[in-house]
Each structure stands twice: as structure tokens, then as C-alpha cells.
C-alpha positions in Angstrom: 0.1 0.0 0.0 2.9 2.4 0.7 4.4 1.7 -2.7 1.1 2.4 -4.4 0.5 5.6 -2.3 4.0 6.9 -3.1 3.6 6.1 -6.9 0.3 7.9 -7.0 1.8 10.9 -5.3 4.7 11.1 -7.8 2.2 10.9 -10.6 0.0 13.6 -9.3 3.0 15.8 -8.7 4.3 15.4 -12.1 1.0 16.3 -13.7 0.7 19.4 -11.5 4.2 20.6 -12.5 3.5 20.0 -16.1 0.3 22.1 -15.8 2.0 24.8 -13.9 4.2 25.6 -16.9 1.2 27.6 -18.3 -1.2 30.2 -17.2 -4.9 29.7 -17.8 -7.5 32.5 -18.3 -11.1 31.5 -18.5 -14.5 32.9 -18.2 -17.9 33.3 -19.6 -19.3 35.8 -22.2 -22.9 37.0 -22.1 -25.0 39.8 -23.5 -27.1 42.5 -21.7 -30.0 40.0 -21.1 -27.4 37.5 -19.7 -27.6 35.1 -22.5 -24.5 33.3 -23.5 -22.9 34.3 -26.7 -21.6 31.4 -28.7 -18.8 32.2 -31.2 -17.3 35.2 -29.3 -13.7 35.9 -30.0 -11.1 36.5 -27.2 -7.8 37.7 -28.2 -4.6 38.4 -26.0 -3.2 41.4 -28.0 0.4 40.9 -26.9 0.9 37.4 -28.2 -2.1 37.2 -30.5 -3.5 34.1 -28.8 -7.2 33.7 -29.5 -10.0 31.5 -28.2 -13.7 31.0 -29.2 -16.6 30.8 -26.7 -18.5 27.6 -26.8 -22.1 26.8 -26.4 -22.0 27.7 -22.8 -20.4 31.0 -23.6 -17.2 29.9 -22.0 -13.6 30.5 -23.3 -10.2 29.3 -22.3 -6.7 30.8 -23.0 -3.5 29.2 -22.4 -0.5 31.6 -22.0 3.1 30.8 -21.4 4.4 31.0 -17.8 7.0 33.6 -18.8 4.0 36.2 -18.8 3.4 35.7 -15.1 3.3 38.9 -13.1 2.8 40.8 -16.3 -0.1 43.1 -17.7 -1.8 41.8 -20.7 -4.8 43.1 -22.8 -7.8 40.9 -23.7 -10.0 42.1 -26.6 -13.6 40.4 -26.7 -15.7 40.9 -29.9 -18.9 39.6 -31.2 -20.7 40.7 -34.3 -23.3 43.3 -33.6 -21.8 43.9 -30.1 -19.6 46.7 -28.7 -16.0 45.4 -28.5 -14.6 45.2 -24.9 -10.8 45.6 -24.0 -9.5 44.9 -20.6 -6.2 44.9 -19.0 -5.6 42.0 -16.8 -2.6 41.3 -14.4 -1.4 37.8 -14.4 -0.9 37.3 -10.7 -1.9 33.8 -10.6 -1.9 30.7 -12.6 -5.6 30.7 -12.9 -7.5 33.7 -13.9 -11.3 34.1 -14.2 -12.4 37.0 -16.4 -16.0 37.2 -17.4 -17.2 39.7 -20.0 -20.7 41.5 -20.7 -21.0 42.8 -24.3 -23.5 45.4 -25.0 -25.5 45.8 -28.3 -24.0 48.2 -30.7 -26.0 51.3 -30.9 -25.7 54.9 -31.7 -27.2 55.6 -28.4 -24.0 54.4 -26.5 -22.4 57.2 -24.5 -19.0 56.6 -26.4 -19.2 56.2 -30.0 -16.0 56.7 -32.0 -16.1 59.6 -34.5 -12.9 59.2 -36.2 -10.6 56.4 -37.3 -8.4 54.8 -34.7 -4.6 54.0 -34.9 -4.0 50.5 -36.2 -1.5 47.9 -35.1 0.0 46.9 -38.5 1.8 50.1 -39.3 2.8 53.5 -37.8 0.7 55.0 -40.4 -2.5 52.8 -40.4 -6.0 53.8 -39.4 -8.8 51.5 -38.3 -12.6 52.0 -39.0 -14.4 49.7 -36.7 -18.1 48.6 -37.0 -19.3 51.3 -34.7 -17.8 54.1 -37.0 -19.1 52.3 -40.1 -22.6 52.3 -38.8 -22.5 56.0 -37.7 -21.4 57.2 -41.2 -23.8 55.5 -43.7 -22.3 55.3 -47.2 -23.2 54.0 -50.6 -19.8 52.5 -51.3 -16.3 51.9 -49.7 -15.2 55.1 -51.3 -17.6 57.2 -49.3 -16.2 55.7 -46.0 -12.7 56.1 -47.0 -13.5 60.0 -47.4 -13.3 60.1 -43.6 -9.4 59.7 -44.1 -7.2 62.8 -43.3 -6.5 64.9 -46.4 -9.4 63.5 -48.4 -12.3 65.8 -49.6 -15.3 64.9 -47.5 -18.2 64.8 -50.0 -21.8 63.7 -49.9 -22.1 59.9 -50.7 -22.5 59.3 -54.4 -21.9 56.6 -57.1 -22.1 58.8 -60.1 -18.3 59.2 -60.7 -15.4 56.7 -60.9 -14.0 56.0 -57.4 -10.4 55.2 -57.2 -8.3 55.5 -54.0 -4.9 57.4 -54.0 -2.7 57.6 -50.9 -0.1 60.2 -50.1 -0.2 62.0 -53.5 -1.1 65.3 -55.0 -1.9 65.4 -58.7 -3.1 67.7 -61.4 -6.9 67.9 -61.9 -8.4 65.7 -64.6 -9.6 67.7 -67.6 -11.7 66.1 -70.4 -10.8 62.4 -70.4 -7.2 62.9 -69.6 -6.0 61.6 -66.3 -2.7 62.3 -64.6 -0.4 59.3 -65.2 1.0 59.7 -61.6 -2.5 59.5 -60.2 -3.1 56.2 -62.2 0.1 54.7 -60.9 -0.7 55.7 -57.3 -4.2 54.3 -57.5 -2.9 51.1 -59.3 -0.4 50.6 -56.4 -3.0 50.5 -53.5 -3.7 46.9 -52.7 -7.4 46.1 -51.6 -7.4 43.0 -49.5 -10.8 41.5 -48.6 -10.8 38.5 -46.1 -7.2 38.0 -46.7 -7.8 37.7 -50.5 -6.5 40.4 -52.9 -8.9 42.1 -55.0 -6.6 43.2 -57.8 -6.8 45.1 -61.1 -3.8 43.3 -62.9 -6.0 41.6 -65.3 -8.2 44.5 -66.4 -7.9 45.6 -69.9 -11.0 47.5 -70.5 -10.1 50.6 -72.3 -9.1 52.2 -75.7 -5.9 51.6 -77.4 -3.2 53.2 -75.4 -0.8 53.3 -78.4 -3.3 55.6 -80.1 -4.7 57.8 -77.3 -1.8 57.4 -74.6 -2.3 55.9 -71.2 -3.8 59.0 -69.8 -6.6 59.1 -72.2 -7.2 55.4 -72.9 -10.7 55.3 -71.5 -14.0 55.5 -73.4 -15.9 58.6 -72.0 -18.7 61.0 -72.4 -18.9 64.8 -71.8 -21.4 65.9 -69.3 -22.8 68.2 -72.0 -23.7 65.3 -74.2 -26.4 64.2 -71.9 -29.1 65.6 -69.4 -31.0 68.8 -69.1 -29.5 72.2 -70.1 -29.0 74.5 -67.1 -27.3 71.6 -65.1 -24.0 72.6 -63.4 -21.3 71.1 -65.8 -17.7 70.2 -65.3 -14.7 69.9 -67.7 -14.2 66.2 -66.5 -15.6 63.5 -68.7 -17.3 60.5 -67.3 -16.0 57.0 -67.9 -16.9 53.7 -66.1 -13.5 52.3 -67.2 -10.6 51.9 -64.8 -7.9 50.4 -66.9 -4.4 51.4 -65.7 -5.7 52.4 -62.3 -6.9 50.8 -59.0 -10.2 49.0 -58.3 -13.6 51.0 -58.7 -14.6 51.2 -55.0 -18.2 51.7 -55.9 -18.5 48.0 -56.5 -17.5 47.2 -52.8 -20.5 47.7 -50.4 -19.9 48.4 -46.8 -22.9 46.9 -45.1 -21.2 43.7 -44.0 -17.7 45.1 -43.2 -16.8 44.4 -39.7 -13.2 45.9 -39.6 -11.3 48.0 -42.1 -7.6 49.2 -41.8 -5.9 51.7 -44.1 -2.1 51.6 -44.3 -0.6 54.7 -46.0 3.0 54.1 -45.1 5.0 51.0 -44.7 3.0 47.8 -44.8 3.7 44.5 -43.1 5.9 42.1 -45.1 3.1 39.6 -45.7 1.4 42.2 -48.2 3.1 42.2 -51.6 2.2 43.6 -55.1 1.8 47.2 -53.8 3.6 50.4 -54.1 1.3 52.9 -52.4 -0.4 51.4 -49.5 -3.1 48.9 -48.6 -6.8 48.6 -47.5 -7.5 45.6 -45.5 -11.1 44.6 -45.1 -12.6 42.0 -42.7 -16.2 41.0 -43.3 -18.8 39.8 -40.8 -18.7 36.1 -40.4 -21.0 34.7 -37.6 -24.4 34.9 -36.0 -26.0 38.2 -36.1 -29.5 39.7 -35.7 -31.3 40.5 -39.0 -30.6 44.1 -40.2 -32.5 46.0 -42.9 -30.8 49.3 -43.9 -32.4 51.9 -46.1 -30.7 55.0 -47.4 -32.7 57.6 -49.4 -30.7 60.5 -50.8 -31.3 63.2 -53.5 -29.9 61.0 -56.2 -29.6 57.6 -54.8 -31.5 54.9 -52.9 -29.7 52.1 -51.2 -31.2 48.8 -49.5 -29.3 46.3 -47.5 -30.4 43.1 -45.7 -28.0 41.0 -43.7 -28.5 38.0 -41.4 -26.0 35.7 -39.5 -27.6 32.4 -38.5 -26.3 29.4 -36.3 -27.0 26.2 -38.3 -26.4 23.9 -35.4 -23.8 23.0 -33.0 -21.8 21.0 -35.6 -22.9 22.9 -38.8 -21.3 26.2 -38.0 -22.7 29.5 -39.0 -23.9 31.2 -42.2 -23.9 34.9 -43.0 -25.9 36.3 -45.8 -25.8 39.9 -47.1 -27.8 41.4 -49.9 -27.7 44.9 -51.3 -29.1 47.1 -54.1 -28.2 50.7 -55.1 -30.1 52.7 -57.6 -28.8 56.2 -58.6 -29.4 58.8 -61.2 -27.3 62.0 -61.9 -30.5 63.8 -62.4 -33.9 62.5 -61.3 -35.5 64.8 -63.8 -34.5 63.0 -66.8 -32.8 59.7 -65.5 -30.6 59.4 -68.4 -27.2 58.8 -66.4 -27.8 55.7 -64.3 -25.7 53.6 -61.9 -27.2 50.5 -60.4 -25.5 47.8 -58.2 -26.8 44.5 -57.1 -24.7 42.6 -54.7 -24.8 39.5 -52.6 -22.4 37.6 -50.3 -22.6 34.3 -48.4 -19.9 33.3 -45.7 -20.0 29.9 -44.1 -17.8 29.4 -40.8 -17.2 26.3 -38.8 -14.9 24.8 -36.2 -13.9 21.2 -36.0 -12.3 19.1 -33.3 -12.9 18.9 -29.6 -10.8 21.9 -29.0 -12.0 23.7 -32.2 -8.5 23.8 -33.5 -9.4 23.7 -37.2 -11.4 26.6 -38.6 -12.9 26.5 -42.2 -14.5 29.4 -43.9 -16.1 29.3 -47.4 -17.1 32.7 -48.9 -18.6 33.7 -52.2 -19.8 37.0 -53.7 -21.8 38.1 -56.8 -22.3 41.8 -58.1 -23.9 43.1 -61.2 -23.5 46.7 -62.3 -25.6 48.8 -64.8 -23.5 51.9 -65.5 -24.9 53.7 -68.6 -26.0 56.7 -70.2 -29.2 56.2 -72.1 -30.2 58.0 -75.3 -32.5 60.8 -74.8 -35.9 59.8 -76.3 -36.6 63.5 -77.1 -33.3 64.0 -78.9 -32.6 61.6 -81.8 -28.9 62.9 -82.0 -28.1 62.4 -78.4 -25.4 60.2 -77.3 -25.6 57.0 -75.3 -22.8 54.7 -73.7 -22.9 51.7 -71.4 -20.0 50.2 -69.1 -22.1 47.5 -67.2 -20.8 44.1 -66.1 -21.0 41.4 -63.5 -18.5 39.5 -61.4 -18.1 36.8 -58.8 -15.6 35.5 -56.4 -15.1 32.5 -54.1 -12.6 31.8 -51.4 -11.6 29.1 -49.0 -9.8 29.9 -45.7 -8.4 27.2 -43.5 -6.4 27.5 -40.3 -5.3 25.0 -37.7 -4.1 25.8 -34.1 -1.1 23.7 -33.0 -0.1 22.9 -29.4 3.5 23.5 -30.1 6.0 25.4 -28.2 7.1 27.6 -31.1 4.6 27.1 -34.1 1.1 28.1 -33.0 -0.9 27.9 -36.3 -0.9 27.1 -39.9 -3.3 28.4 -42.7 -4.0 27.9 -46.3 -6.2 30.4 -48.3 -7.2 30.0 -51.9 -9.5 32.1 -54.0 -10.8 32.9 -57.5 -12.5 35.9 -58.9 -13.9 36.5 -62.4 -15.3 39.5 -64.0 -17.3 40.4 -67.1 -17.2 44.1 -68.2 -18.4 45.5 -71.6 -18.2 48.9 -73.0 -20.5 49.8 -75.8 -21.1 53.1 -77.7 -22.3 54.0 -81.2 -21.3 57.0 -83.3 -23.4 57.9 -86.3 -21.6 59.5 -89.4 -22.9 60.9 -92.5 -20.0 62.1 -94.7 -17.8 61.3 -97.7 -16.7 58.0 -98.8 -14.4 56.0 -96.5 -11.0 55.1 -97.7 -9.4 52.3 -95.5 -7.4 49.1 -95.5 -7.8 46.1 -93.3 -4.2 44.9 -93.7 -2.3 44.1 -90.5 1.3 44.1 -91.8 3.6 47.0 -92.6 3.9 47.9 -96.3 2.2 49.6 -99.2 -1.3 48.1 -99.8 -4.2 48.9 -102.0 -7.0 50.8 -100.3 -10.6 50.0 -100.2 -13.7 52.3 -100.4 -16.8 52.0 -98.1 -20.0 54.2 -97.7 -19.7 57.4 -95.7 -22.9 56.8 -94.1 -22.4 54.3 -91.2 -22.4 53.5 -87.5 -18.9 53.3 -85.7 -18.5 51.5 -82.5 -16.4 51.6 -79.3 -16.8 48.0 -78.2 -14.7 46.4 -75.5 -15.2 42.9 -74.0 -13.1 42.5 -70.9 -12.9 39.3 -68.8 -10.3 39.1 -66.2 -9.8 36.0 -64.2 -7.6 35.8 -61.0 -6.4 32.9 -59.0 -4.5 33.4 -55.9 -3.3 31.3 -52.8 -1.5 31.8 -49.4 0.3 29.3 -47.2 1.3 30.8 -43.9 2.6 29.9 -40.5 2.4 31.8 -37.0 4.9 31.2 -34.2 5.5 32.6 -30.8 8.9 32.9 -29.2 10.0 34.6 -25.9 13.7 35.5 -25.4 14.2 37.2 -22.1 11.8 40.1 -21.8 11.2 40.2 -25.7 8.0 38.7 -27.0 8.4 37.7 -30.7 5.2 37.1 -32.9 6.6 35.6 -36.0 4.8 35.3 -39.4 6.1 33.6 -42.4 4.7 32.2 -45.6 4.2 32.4 -49.4 1.7 33.8 -51.7 0.9 33.1 -55.4 -1.3 34.9 -57.9 -2.4 34.2 -61.5 -3.9 36.7 -63.8 -5.3 36.3 -67.4 -7.9 37.8 -69.5 -10.3 35.8 -71.4 -12.2 38.6 -73.1 -13.1 39.0 -76.7 -11.1 42.3 -76.6 -11.3 45.6 -78.5 -13.6 44.9 -81.3 -12.8 47.3 -84.2 -13.6 47.3 -87.9 -11.4 49.6 -90.2 -14.1 50.0 -92.7 -16.4 51.8 -90.1 -13.7 53.9 -88.3 -14.2 56.5 -85.7 -13.4 60.0 -86.6 -11.1 60.8 -83.6 -8.3 58.3 -84.7 -6.6 60.9 -87.0 -4.0 59.3 -89.4 -4.2 56.1 -87.4 -6.6 53.2 -87.5 -7.6 50.2 -85.2 -8.0 46.6 -85.5 -9.6 43.9 -83.7 -7.5 42.9 -80.6 -8.3 39.6 -78.9 -7.4 39.9 -75.1 -7.5 36.1 -74.8 -4.3 35.7 -76.8 -2.2 37.5 -74.2 0.0 35.6 -71.9 -0.9 35.1 -68.2 0.8 37.2 -65.4 2.2 35.1 -62.5 3.6 36.5 -59.3 5.2 34.6 -56.5 6.2 35.8 -53.0 8.0 34.6 -50.0 8.0 36.6 -46.5 9.0 36.5 -42.9 8.3 39.0 -40.2 8.9 39.4 -36.4 6.6 41.6 -34.5 8.6 42.2 -31.1 7.4 43.6 -27.8 9.4 44.6 -24.9 10.0 47.4 -22.4 13.0 49.9 -22.5 13.5 52.0 -19.4 10.1 50.9 -18.2 8.2 52.0 -21.4 6.7 49.8 -24.2 8.7 49.4 -27.3 7.3 47.5 -30.3 9.0 46.8 -33.6 7.9 45.0 -36.6 10.6 44.0 -38.9 10.4 41.7 -42.0 11.4 41.1 -45.4 9.8 39.6 -48.6 11.0 38.2 -51.8 8.9 38.6 -54.9 9.1 37.1 -58.4 6.8 39.5 -60.5 6.7 39.1 -64.3 10.0 37.2 -64.2 11.8 39.8 -62.2 13.1 39.3 -58.7 12.9 41.9 -55.9 13.7 42.1 -52.2 11.5 44.3 -49.9 13.0 45.1 -46.4 10.3 46.8 -44.1 10.2 47.8 -40.5 8.0 49.8 -38.2 9.2 50.9 -34.6 7.1 52.5 -31.9 8.2 53.6 -28.6 5.9 54.9 -25.7 7.3 58.1 -24.1 4.4 58.0 -21.6 0.9 56.5 -21.4 -0.4 59.1 -23.7 2.5 59.8 -26.1 4.1 57.5 -28.7 6.9 58.2 -31.3 7.7 56.0 -34.3 10.0 55.3 -37.1 9.4 53.3 -40.2 11.3 52.4 -43.4 10.5 50.0 -46.3 10.5 49.2 -49.9 7.7 47.9 -51.9 7.1 46.8 -55.7 4.0 46.7 -57.8 3.7 44.4 -60.8 2.5 45.8 -64.0 -0.9 44.7 -65.3 -1.8 42.9 -68.5 -2.9 46.2 -70.1 0.5 47.6 -69.6 2.3 44.5 -70.7 0.2 43.9 -73.8 -1.3 47.2 -75.0 -1.7 45.9 -78.5 -0.4 47.1 -81.9 -1.2 50.5 -83.5 -1.6 51.2 -87.2 -0.4 54.5 -88.9 -1.8 55.1 -92.3 -0.3 57.5 -95.0 -2.3 57.8 -98.2 0.2 57.8 -101.2 -2.5 57.8 -104.0 -6.2 58.4 -104.0 -7.8 58.4 -107.4 -11.6 58.4 -106.8 -14.1 59.4 -109.4 -17.3 58.4 -107.5 -17.3 54.8 -108.8 -15.5 52.2 -106.7 -14.8 50.0 -109.7 -13.1 52.9 -111.6 -11.1 54.2 -108.6 -7.7 53.2 -106.9 -5.9 54.1 -103.8 -2.6 53.3 -102.3 -1.8 53.3 -98.5 1.4 53.1 -96.6 0.5 51.0 -93.5 3.0 51.0 -90.6 2.3 48.4 -87.8 3.9 49.3 -84.4 3.7 46.9 -81.5 5.8 47.7 -78.5 7.2 44.6 -76.7 6.5 45.3 -73.0 6.5 41.7 -71.9 9.7 42.3 -70.0 8.3 45.3 -68.1 9.7 45.6 -64.5 7.7 46.5 -61.3 7.3 50.0 -60.2 9.2 50.8 -56.9 8.3 52.9 -53.8 10.8 53.8 -51.0 9.4 55.3 -47.8 11.1 56.7 -44.7 8.8 58.2 -42.1 8.5 59.4 -38.5 5.3 59.5 -36.5 4.1 61.3 -33.3 0.8 60.5 -31.5 -0.7 61.9 -28.4 -4.1 61.0 -26.8 -5.7 62.1 -23.5 -9.2 62.5 -22.2 -10.9 61.7 -25.5 -8.6 64.0 -27.5 -6.2 62.7 -30.1 -3.3 64.3 -32.1 -1.3 62.4 -34.8 1.3 63.6 -37.2 3.6 61.7 -39.7 6.4 63.2 -41.5 7.4 61.2 -44.4 9.7 60.9 -47.5 8.3 58.9 -50.3 10.0 58.2 -53.6 8.2 56.4 -56.5 10.4 55.3 -59.4 9.9 53.1 -62.6 6.3 54.4 -62.9 4.6 53.5 -66.1 3.4 55.9 -68.8 3.2 56.1 -72.6 5.5 58.3 -74.7 5.5 59.3 -78.3 8.4 58.0 -80.5 8.7 59.7 -83.8 10.2 58.0 -86.9 11.4 59.4 -90.1 10.5 57.1 -93.2 11.1 57.8 -96.9 8.2 56.8 -98.9 7.7 57.0 -102.7 5.2 59.1 -104.6 2.6 57.9 -107.1 0.6 59.2 -109.8 -2.5 57.7 -111.5 -3.4 57.3 -115.2 -7.2 56.9 -115.8 -8.5 54.0 -117.8 -12.0 54.4 -119.2 -14.4 52.0 -117.5 -11.5 50.4 -115.5 -9.2 51.1 -112.5 -6.5 53.7 -113.0 -2.9 52.6 -113.6 -0.6 53.7 -110.8 2.9 54.9 -111.6 5.8 55.3 -109.1 7.6 58.6 -109.4 
């Protein structure tokens, strides 16, 4: 009996010592009605450890014993509830912390009226759900107008909406856009649910070789539509966004839970960017049903969302539907922008400890963007830019019970879009002289009637595939906590569109001495980008004050060219209310398909035109020059950033300032290249009843 007693004691002591290696925080999460909240998220900010509440509303966090005696911050969130943050002193190996979450309401005493400082960069700002609800918007752009240095205008979807960060540009006049503004917008990454919403595959526009990159959009003048007496502008309207960033009108805000905008140095995990990033997290979980209605002078918006628990083992599903209808002028309703969108997100946890998390999401949107023909004016103009698109994504993450490696994740996504431009031009003029040849040389011209309908017709179908494999680890060296993030990402962009549909026998009058041909987008090569990255987010105390440093590096292979991007953000607390920061980083933005493969241009010089009114008795000779720039080896644009920051907050007041040096190089633009060519001269000798005979001088 004594041997059995001592064996039991030794076994119990061993187990107790093993458990004593960790600190446990547990508790229950309820709402204002004392109902338990299943699926609440509890995060320890310092280490990034997280836990989900179960069917009893209970959670449990396991924390390394090295944190004993230290202060940690617990953040508790639940969709539709006000987020709670609490500082906890780890003065025992077992801590009980219960949380009460209130409903999100504008009637709460403290509602944020401005973006908060983010954690990913010294220059990042965060919009939480409370702020999003407080400022109703028709699109993501309306919400981002709350950023510093942006013009705060009334919500609208009547103009193209691209985001630029840290840049000043000349004002757009006519259809001509500033090339630097295009490059800035193209270099801002939009990341939704950890999936990049890129514009690399977009080729919807006119021939940049003819019109230049700045004017390569089909557009319509404000004076070409609408009632007289309406305030006009010198800026043309276009629904195309080739060479620039995403059209933010297509991103609704109704189901956005968290939004972070990085203007400066982004974390190393984010690549293929040169001017910042917008990181969006959408709602995924059980929520009450919400119906939102906005009625404005030129727009009406409807939104319906609901998050449902399918069962203890079936997870949750979140459904969001939206519709926006807008007219530039409700009196004539000629210029119209409508958007229909829907999103479905399914999330579930597997395993006894819910270590495996799986999320599937899918979205669909359709846009009607057009200027209709005025029924009272047969000579009025009309143009349409409408389209539709969908995307689907899978996100899988698994928590590990390992001393170093804490989680691994695999994300994969696909997106496809169909965008069409269509406009008709009616001409009643003299006979048309043209050639449909596609090779350089002197060719015989052809004649076509001068009464015809010319077209601007573009069929654009970009397709994107992307994936990310990632690991997260924790290490503690002395008083320094290391949150290590490493992984790889891959993207594949291609365009399957029919292209720019052109017929040289019915040319547009604005081509001058040039002509256009049918250009098939589906014949272009795919763009592939690969990246590897590693980053360490460190926290410690220096002279009793918090010091945080995020240092990382990424390697990218974009369009066959290799690049290295070191990045770091350092922040030090001078006091509880004052912080200073320093950041430096390099970033690279891959060229898009429209920049790599703009298509050929055709210059035409008439050498002989002997026309007597009868096609069978007429003759023409045309010198045709085909020029096709090989941009397939184009390198990525580069941004170098050095910045310092200062922030102060006290008693609800905040002051932030950033001083930065930003240098963009290898920006992409079009240039004119003149060429001197010696051409022969010709004369014609008429032949009665037949074609003239040409003679070379």
C-alpha cells in the first residue's frame, strides 16, 4: 500500500508541475440579457493568442508561464456587439475573467467619430463597425473619405471612385487623367478577407498606343447628356478603370466588420503594392437581421443581412444582400448607376478543442452603368459600361499545441469579371478610304460608304487565382516577445475577353491618321507573381516603457523579375499618452496585363487616291505601318518610404502627425516616338471603264 501511495503521489506531482508551466485565463461571455454568446472571439493582444466561446459561452486561453506577473490586454468581440478591451494582471496561474457585451447602438455614450490608430503600421488607421454604422455610405469610397487629407463629399456613385494615398496630382480635364495618379491608385492593394482584389487583369479601355495611357478610356462629356442648365464640369465621365486601381463603387460596406488603411510601410506579408493597402474583414458569424435603407437626393440604397447558427456541428452562415439605384438627375434619369450585390459566408470549427477553422465565402455583383439615349433628342449620345462578377474563397487554419509554431493556414481564392463597353457613333460624310491589312507595307486601299455607325466596343473578362500558405509562431527571449509570421503567396492573372472589337471599314473620326484593328485579349499571356516573406513583431520594455518593432522582409518574383523588400515599423511609448515612431520600407507593384500587352497601333499614309465616284473605276495606295511595342519584360514600379510619427491622446482627444519621405520610381506611362520614313510618290493614269494605272515617281 505504501508503494502504491508513493507512486500515486509522484504521478500527481508530475502532472501538477506540467500544468504549472502555463497560465490559464477562462471565463464566460454574455450579453445584456445574460444570454451566453456562442462564437465570441477573445484575443490576447500581446501574443495574438485567441479563443472562441462555446455553447455555454465559456472560453479558455493558455498563456506561457513567462508572462506571469505581467499586464496583458484581452479584446473580446462579437458581431453586432460593442468590442470590450480589458487589461489583466497575470498574478496567478488561474484567472477568471467574465465579459458582458452590449448591443452596438448609436445611443451608447461613447461612439467613435474618427478612425483609430492601427497595429499593422505606424501610419495605419482603423474603422471599426461602430464608426461604419455611424457614417452610412453607398460604397467603400464614401467611408474612406473620412481619411485625413481627403475631400469629404456627400455619398454618391455617379463618378469613378479610385483610391490614392499620399499623393497630389493635377486635376483631370476632359478624359485625360494624370499618369502619376493612375500609378498611385494602381499601387494601392485592396485585400478582403485576406484575398487580394486586384486590377492586374483588367484591359477594359481604348488603344493606349493611339490615345496614350492617360486618355485610354471611353468617356462621355457631361454636355452630351442631361438637361440644359445643369452645373457642368470639364471632366468627362468614364466607367472604365484600366491602368488604375479598383472601382470602389463595387464594394458595399454593409457587411464590413473591420477596415484598416495603411498609407505608409505595410507588413511584409502584403506584396504587389507600391502605395499602401486597404485591409477589409467582413462579418462572419451569428448576427441579428438588419435592414438598412438610405434615401438620398440622387440615390436609394437597400441592404439586408443576417447571420444564423446552423447547429452545434454545422457552423454559422452569414448572408448579405444589397441594391443601389442612382441617377445623376432624377428629372431625366438618363445617367444611371445600379448595383446589385450578394455575399454568403459559412464558418465552422472542427475538433474537440475547435482547433480547425474553415471558412467558405462567395460574392456576386452586377452593375448597370450607362447613359441612355434621350428619347426627345434623336442625335443624343449613349454609352454603357455595365458588367458582372463573382468571387469565391476558402480559408483554412489550424491551431497547434506546439512550443514555437502556433498555427498554420491555407487560403485560396478565385475571381472572375465580365465588363463591357459599348457606344455608337453615327456618321454621314464622304466615302471612307481604308485598309484591313495588318502588316507593314504599301497596300491597295478600299472604299466604303460614308454613312455608317462606328463602335467603341470592349469585351473584358479578367480572371484571377490566388493562394497563400502561412505559419504563425511565438517565441520569448528574455523580456522580448516575438510574434513571427512567415509564408508564401501566389497569384495568376489572365484575361479571357473577346477584346477591343474594331472594324477599319467603319472607323471613328477621332483616330486621325491612325486606324484600329480587332485585338483579342484572350491571346495575351498570363501574369504570374510569387512571393515569400517572414516578419517578427517584437514587444518589450525599455526604461520601463513599451517598445514595439515589426521587422520583416519579402522576396517577390513578379513578371519574371526578382525583388527584395525590407520593411520595419518601430514605435516607442514616451508615456501612457505619447508615442513616437520610425518606419522604413521598400515595396514593388507588378505591371498589369494592359501595360504588358497594350496591342498594336496602325499608322496610315495615303500615297495615292484616285476616286471618281465609282468604286470599280477608282484606286488608292496606302502606306501602313504596324507598331507593336514589346512590353512583356516590363519591371515592377518601386516605392521607397522613410517616415517618423508622433501621437498623443488624453481624455478623448487625439493628435497624430506623420513626417514622411516617399520616392516612387519606374512608374509606367506612354511616350511618343517619332520615326522618319522615306516613302515613294505615285500618280494615276485613268483608264476608261476600269481602274486607274498607278505609276511610281
